[in-house]
C-alpha positions in Angstrom: 9.3 -136.9 -65.3 5.6 -137.6 -65.9 4.5 -134.9 -68.3 1.7 -135.1 -70.9 1.1 -132.5 -73.5 -2.5 -132.2 -74.6 -2.5 -131.4 -78.3 -6.2 -130.6 -78.3 -5.8 -128.0 -75.5 -6.1 -124.3 -76.4 -3.1 -123.8 -74.0 0.2 -123.6 -75.9 2.5 -126.6 -75.4 5.3 -124.5 -73.8 2.8 -123.1 -71.2 1.5 -126.6 -70.5 5.1 -127.7 -70.0 5.8 -124.8 -67.6 2.8 -125.7 -65.5 3.8 -129.3 -65.4 7.2 -128.5 -64.1 5.8 -126.1 -61.5 3.4 -128.7 -60.3 6.2 -131.3 -60.0 8.1 -128.9 -57.8 5.0 -127.9 -55.8 4.2 -131.6 -55.2 7.7 -132.3 -53.9 8.9 -134.4 -56.9 11.9 -132.1 -57.3 13.5 -130.2 -54.4 15.5 -127.0 -54.3 18.9 -127.3 -56.1 17.9 -130.7 -57.6 18.5 -131.1 -61.3 15.5 -131.4 -63.7 15.6 -133.5 -66.9 17.4 -132.0 -69.8 15.8 -130.1 -72.7 16.4 -133.0 -75.1 15.0 -135.6 -72.7 11.8 -133.7 -72.2 11.6 -133.1 -76.0 11.9 -136.8 -76.5 9.4 -138.0 -73.9 6.7 -135.4 -74.7 7.1 -135.2 -78.5 7.4 -131.4 -78.5 10.3 -129.6 -80.3 13.5 -128.7 -78.6 12.7 -125.0 -79.2 9.4 -125.4 -77.3 11.1 -126.8 -74.3 13.8 -124.1 -74.4 11.1 -121.4 -74.5 9.5 -122.9 -71.4 12.8 -123.2 -69.6 13.8 -119.7 -70.6 10.6 -118.2 -69.0 11.0 -120.4 -65.9 14.5 -119.1 -65.6 13.4 -115.5 -66.0 10.8 -116.1 -63.3 13.7 -117.4 -61.1 11.9 -120.8 -60.8 14.9 -122.6 -62.2 18.6 -121.7 -62.8 21.3 -123.2 -65.1 24.9 -124.3 -64.6 27.2 -124.3 -67.6 27.6 -127.8 -68.9 25.4 -129.3 -66.1 21.8 -128.3 -67.0 18.9 -126.8 -65.1 18.2 -126.9 -61.4 15.3 -125.9 -59.2 15.9 -122.5 -57.7 15.3 -121.6 -54.0 11.6 -121.1 -53.7 10.4 -117.7 -52.5 9.0 -117.1 -49.0 5.2 -116.7 -48.4 3.6 -113.7 -50.2 1.6 -111.3 -48.1 -1.2 -111.6 -50.7 -4.3 -113.5 -49.6 -6.9 -114.6 -52.2 -10.5 -114.5 -50.8 -12.9 -116.7 -52.8 -16.6 -116.2 -52.5 -19.6 -117.0 -54.8 -21.5 -114.1 -56.5 -24.8 -114.9 -54.7 -25.8 -113.8 -51.2 -23.5 -110.8 -51.3 -25.1 -109.3 -48.2 -24.1 -112.4 -46.3 -20.4 -112.0 -47.4 -20.4 -108.3 -46.6 -20.5 -109.1 -42.8 -17.6 -111.5 -43.2 -15.5 -109.1 -45.3 -16.1 -106.4 -42.7 -14.5 -108.6 -40.1 -11.6 -109.3 -42.4 -10.9 -105.6 -43.1 -11.1 -104.8 -39.3 -8.6 -107.6 -38.5 -6.4 -106.4 -41.3 -6.7 -102.7 -40.4 -2.9 -102.4 -40.3 -2.8 -103.7 -43.9 -0.2 -106.4 -43.1 -1.9 -108.5 -45.8 -3.0 -107.6 -49.3 -6.5 -109.0 -49.6 -7.6 -109.9 -53.2 -11.4 -110.5 -53.3 -12.8 -112.7 -56.0 -16.6 -112.8 -56.3 -16.9 -115.3 -59.0 -19.9 -116.0 -61.3 -20.9 -119.5 -60.2 -23.8 -121.9 -60.7 -24.7 -123.1 -57.2 -21.8 -125.3 -56.1 -20.1 -125.5 -59.5 -17.0 -123.3 -59.2 -15.7 -122.2 -62.6 -12.3 -122.7 -64.4 -11.1 -119.3 -63.3 -11.2 -120.5 -59.7 -8.8 -123.3 -60.6 -6.4 -121.0 -62.4 -6.4 -118.7 -59.3 -5.8 -121.6 -56.9 -2.8 -122.7 -59.1 -1.5 -119.1 -59.0 -1.9 -119.0 -55.2 0.3 -122.2 -55.0 2.8 -120.8 -57.4 3.1 -117.4 -55.8 2.9 -118.7 -52.2 -0.3 -116.7 -51.5 -2.7 -117.5 -48.7 -6.3 -118.5 -49.4 -9.6 -117.9 -47.6 -12.3 -120.0 -49.3 -15.9 -119.2 -48.3 -18.6 -121.9 -48.8 -18.0 -125.6 -49.5 -16.5 -127.0 -52.6 -17.0 -130.5 -54.0 -15.6 -132.9 -56.5 -12.7 -131.6 -58.6 -12.8 -128.2 -56.9 -12.5 -129.7 -53.5 -9.4 -131.7 -54.7 -7.9 -128.5 -56.1 -8.5 -126.8 -52.7 -6.9 -129.7 -50.9 -3.8 -129.5 -53.2 -3.5 -125.8 -52.5 -4.0 -126.3 -48.7 -1.0 -128.6 -48.7 1.2 -125.8 -50.1 0.1 -122.5 -48.7 -1.9 -121.1 -45.7 -5.5 -122.0 -46.3 -8.6 -121.1 -44.3 -12.2 -122.3 -45.0 -15.4 -120.7 -43.8 -18.6 -122.7 -43.3 -16.9 -126.0 -44.2 -14.1 -128.4 -43.2 -11.1 -129.3 -45.4 -8.0 -131.3 -44.5 -4.8 -129.3 -44.1 -6.8 -126.1 -43.5 -7.9 -124.1 -40.5 -11.7 -124.3 -40.7 -14.0 -121.7 -39.2 -17.6 -122.9 -38.7 -20.6 -122.3 -36.4 -21.6 -124.9 -33.9 -24.2 -126.0 -36.4 -25.3 -129.1 -34.4 -26.0 -127.0 -31.3 -27.8 -124.5 -33.4 -30.1 -127.1 -34.8 -30.8 -128.4 -31.3 -31.5 -124.9 -30.0 -33.9 -124.0 -32.8 -36.1 -127.1 -32.2 -35.9 -126.6 -28.4 -37.0 -122.9 -28.7 -40.0 -123.7 -30.9 -41.2 -126.5 -28.6 -40.6 -124.9 -25.2 -41.1 -121.2 -26.0 -43.6 -121.3 -28.9 -45.4 -124.4 -27.9 -44.9 -126.0 -31.3 -46.3 -129.5 -31.7 -45.3 -130.1 -35.3 -42.3 -128.6 -37.1 -41.6 -128.3 -40.8 -37.8 -128.0 -41.6 -36.6 -126.5 -44.8 -33.2 -128.0 -44.7 -31.2 -126.6 -47.6 -28.7 -129.0 -49.3 -28.0 -131.8 -46.9 -24.7 -132.6 -48.7 -23.2 -129.4 -47.3 -21.5 -129.5 -44.0 -23.5 -126.8 -42.3 -26.9 -128.3 -43.3 -25.9 -131.8 -42.4 -24.6 -130.8 -38.9 -27.7 -128.7 -38.2 -30.0 -131.6 -39.1 -28.1 -133.9 -36.7 -28.8 -131.3 -33.9 -32.4 -131.1 -34.8 -32.8 -134.9 -34.7 -31.2 -134.9 -31.2 -33.7 -132.3 -30.1 -36.6 -134.1 -31.8 -35.7 -137.3 -29.8 -35.6 -135.3 -26.6 -39.0 -133.8 -27.1 -40.6 -136.8 -28.6 -41.1 -135.5 -32.1 -41.5 -138.2 -34.7 -39.7 -137.8 -38.0 -42.2 -137.9 -40.9 -45.1 -137.0 -38.6 -44.5 -134.3 -36.1 -41.1 -133.1 -37.6 -40.8 -133.2 -41.4 -37.6 -132.4 -43.4 -37.9 -131.0 -46.9 -35.2 -130.3 -49.5 -34.6 -126.6 -50.4 -31.8 -124.7 -52.1 -30.7 -122.0 -49.6 -32.6 -119.3 -51.4 -35.9 -117.4 -51.2 -37.3 -118.9 -54.4 -37.0 -122.5 -53.4 -38.5 -121.8 -49.9 -41.4 -119.9 -51.5 -42.1 -122.7 -53.9 -41.8 -125.4 -51.3 -44.3 -123.7 -48.9 -46.7 -122.8 -51.7 -46.7 -126.4 -52.9 -46.8 -128.0 -49.5 -49.6 -126.1 -47.9 -52.4 -126.8 -47.0 -51.3 -130.5 -46.9 -48.7 -129.6 -44.2 -51.0 -127.1 -42.4 -50.8 -129.3 -39.3 -47.2 -127.9 -38.9 -47.4 -124.9 -36.5 -43.7 -124.0 -36.8 -41.2 -123.7 -39.7 -37.3 -123.7 -39.5 -35.5 -122.2 -42.5 -32.0 -123.0 -43.7 -31.2 -119.3 -43.7 -32.8 -115.9 -43.6 -33.2 -115.7 -47.4 -35.3 -118.9 -47.2 -37.3 -117.3 -44.4 -38.2 -114.3 -46.6 -39.4 -116.7 -49.3 -41.5 -118.7 -46.8 -43.1 -115.5 -45.4 -44.1 -114.4 -48.9 -45.7 -117.8 -49.6 -47.6 -117.7 -46.3 -48.8 -114.2 -47.0 -50.3 -115.3 -50.3 -52.2 -118.1 -48.4 -53.4 -115.5 -45.8 -51.4 -117.3 -43.1 -49.9 -114.8 -40.6 -46.3 -115.6 -39.7 -45.8 -115.1 -35.9 -49.4 -115.7 -35.1 -50.7 -118.6 -37.2 -47.3 -120.2 -37.6 -44.0 -119.7 -35.9 -41.0 -119.2 -38.1 -37.2 -119.0 -37.5 -34.4 -118.2 -39.9 -30.6 -118.6 -39.7 -27.9 -116.0 -40.1 -29.3 -112.7 -38.8 -28.5 -111.2 -42.2 -30.3 -107.9 -41.8 -30.4 -105.8 -45.0 -32.8 -103.5 -46.8 -35.2 -106.4 -47.4 -35.1 -108.3 -44.1 -35.0 -105.1 -41.9 -38.7 -104.7 -42.7 -39.5 -108.1 -41.2 -38.9 -108.6 -37.4 -37.5 -112.1 -38.1 -36.6 -114.5 -35.3 -33.3 -116.0 -36.3 -29.9 -117.5 -35.2 -27.1 -114.9 -35.3 -24.0 -116.5 -36.9 -21.7 -113.7 -35.8 -20.5 -113.4 -39.3 -18.1 -110.5 -38.6 -16.3 -112.8 -36.1 -15.8 -115.3 -39.0 -13.9 -112.7 -40.9 -11.8 -111.7 -37.9 -10.9 -115.3 -37.1 -10.1 -116.0 -40.8 -7.4 -113.3 -40.9 -6.0 -114.3 -37.5 -5.8 -117.9 -38.7 -4.0 -117.0 -42.0 -1.5 -115.0 -39.9 -1.0 -117.9 -37.5 -0.3 -120.2 -40.5 2.1 -117.8 -42.0 4.0 -117.5 -38.7 4.0 -121.3 -38.2 2.0 -121.0 -35.0 -1.3 -122.3 -36.6 -2.2 -125.9 -36.8 -3.6 -127.3 -40.1 -6.7 -129.4 -39.5 -7.9 -127.2 -36.7 -11.7 -126.5 -36.4 -12.5 -123.1 -34.9 -16.1 -123.1 -33.7 -18.1 -119.8 -33.5 -21.2 -120.1 -31.3 -24.5 -118.9 -32.6 -27.1 -116.8 -30.6 -30.8 -116.9 -30.8 -32.3 -113.5 -31.8 -36.0 -113.6 -30.8 -38.2 -111.1 -32.6 -41.8 -111.4 -33.8 -42.0 -114.4 -36.2 
């Protein structure tokens, strides 16, 4: 049994021991009705006291995770069936965006077959916090489903992958192994935006605020734009230019403010989302450039709220409510054994032509 007790951890040794044993069972190292090492063996290999091991075993037994046989030791109990609880993870930014998705989830779950637990966590961009890891471990332990909105990287991605191996797991806006993944056809979206600006708005030069290219949605969208650029003879670095932004209004505002008038030859701008479009419009207004007349602009998402409703923004409708509906349907399919892990469900976008 590979168990390490971190003496510098604020987590009590018996709790560390409990989590290690749970992880070993979750990972398949120990099967149902298989014996686990004895109290004394664990005490010897980890260096903790017999009393500490006994406390961990006592709680695991109370939780019906293990059981004992007189004179034979402890064994892995029969693991419970899937819980009807589903954890929904979303960052604390762009809450209007998530409202549309949640609306679809609630509609699909109108019979309340599932208990949806929403966690809007305080995050720094893509750095999910430790609370997220604790909740993912709890989802694995309690056999709860997971819907994870927006892409995770590094350690958090590995934690999501570990969880997806054990419980029904659905991603939205990104792709993860062992999960059902719900995404837009981002590549076709990118192609359509460039094609619209060239053929309908007579754009000769396009500036693209691309967001964070490491993310799946931005990367796929750029590939589509590059395909359209090749079709319509746009030259990268000259008649189509890609600039890094951060998927928010401030980064778009600062990029436009800094880039013009040096980029004034661009007569069209593509934004990574509608929030970036709002920031870009603000920067153009300060420079007395009229969006919709002096420069064409297109957003992404169709995230109408009390801010964007005042601006007749041309955008790509992501059909976010459908994301939520399909997420609940996919969780149900995985719970029933009819869903296939690794499936990518593509939701088509739709151009909404307004005044910009």
